[in-house]
C-alpha positions, 0 to 999 in steps of 0.5 A: 472469509479473506479480508484486507483492511487499510487504515492510517489515511487522512489529510496531511500538509505537503512535506508531511508523512503518513503511515498506512497499514494493511491488515489481513484476516482469514489468511496469513500475510507472510505467505503473500506478496502485497502490493499498494496501489492508488487511484485518482478519479478519472485516472487509471489505477497506479501501482505504488509498491510491492513487497514479497514474502522474503521482504524484496520491494519494488517502487514506482518511479514517482514514490521511490526514495519517499515511500517505504513498504514493510511487513510485520508478520507477527501482526499480520500487517503490511505498512506503507510509510509515506514521507515528503508527501506532495499534493500529487500523492492525493488518491485512494490507496488500496492494498492487494495480495496474492499467494505467490513468492514474487510481485505479480501483475495481478492480485487476487485479494483487495482492500476497500481503499483509504483516502490520502489527501495532501494539501495546504 
């Protein structure tokens, strides 16, 4: 059984930081491209970032310069470091994976999502 689990979410004040983790079971993440997505009720799911098995990264315009995604293959974990958070970053965040060497348009495995709330 293949599974992705997000952790590290919660509440933070504007300007604060959080680090999300995405940990895999049942497969080895170092063979997968991993994307981070977020969704607000009533809005379309938004791609946030992606990291390839070689460590190449992509970011959406809204988070570039504030968020950093990385991977720790020994821990089978992908991270999303979120800095200088804004209320507009409030959303449910998902990690997703696909066994492919580049960042794809579609992913085959999804986590359950975790809430990030940025407010005063």
